[in-house]
Each structure stands twice: as C-alpha cells, then as structure tokens.
N, C-alpha and C positions, 0 to 999 in steps of 0.2 A: 684442381688447383687453378687459380686465376693468375695468368702471367701478365704482368704490367711492365711497361717500359720505364726505366729509371736513368736519370742523368745526374752526375755529381761533379762539383768543382769546388776548390778551396782557394781563396785568394789571401790566405794568411790569417783570417779571423774566424774560421770555422767552415764546415762543409755546407754547401747549398745542396739539398737533396730534393730533386724534382721527380715526381712519379705521376704517370698518366692516370686518369680516373677510369679509363677504358681498358679492357682486356686486349692484349695483342693476339691476333689470329696467326697461328703458325701455318706453315706449308702454303703460304700465299704471300704476294708482295705487299709490303706495308710502306707507307711514306712517313718518314720521321724528319721533323724539323727541330733543330736545336740552335738557339741563338744565345749569345752573351755579349752584352755591351756594358763595359765597366763592371759594376757589382751585380747588375741585374741579368737574369737569364730566363729563357722560356723553353718549353718542351711541348711538342704537339705530335700526336699520332694520327695519321691519316687526316680526316677532316674533323676530328674531335676537338674538344675545347683546349685552348692554350693554357698550360699550367705555368704560372709565373713564380719566381722566387728570387732571392738575393743572398749573396754571401756577405759576411761582415768583414771588416778589416780596412786597411788603408791601401791595399794593392788594387790596381785596375787592370794590370797586364798579367796574363796567364802564360808562364814559361814552363814548358815541359822538359824536365830533366830525365824523365823516364818515358817509355813509349806510351802512347795513347791507346788504351784498351777499348776495343769495340767487340762485344761478344756476349757470351753467356750460353752459346751453343757449342756443339762438338767442334766445329771448324772456326777457330779464332783468327781474326785478322788484326795485325798490329801495324799501326801507321806511326812514322816518326816525324 
C-alpha cells in the first residue's frame, strides 16, 4: 500500500483536497509544509514537489468550530 499525505480544507464552496505525489516513509522523520492564503493552498512532503490547489467559494478566512485533526496513526494529536 502506498501511503500518501493528504490535506483538506473547505471555505464554503467545496473541499480542496491536496495529496502528495510521493509516498510517505513511516518510522522516520518527515518534513510537511502546508500553507493556505485566501482560497489557495499548498502541500509539500520533505523536498518533494509542491502540490497546489484551491477551494471555491467566497470565504477567505478559515474558522475552526471543531478541533483540527492531525493524524491517521495510532496516536492522534488534536490542536484547538
């Protein structure tokens, strides 16, 4: 199974779904860069290519009413 990194956000007009083109290596440190400016977002794993995407809609501010989920592994960390 190829494990790839995924980032999603929704600014009111549909989900932007960014997925790395490279497989993530488990059991080692990985550098993840996620940015969002207005509707546009980027995702980068280690020194791999930058994946770009955009959410549709009129919102440009992301307000979290629910916790931000970072995980997919056994030990999940939730940031507020």
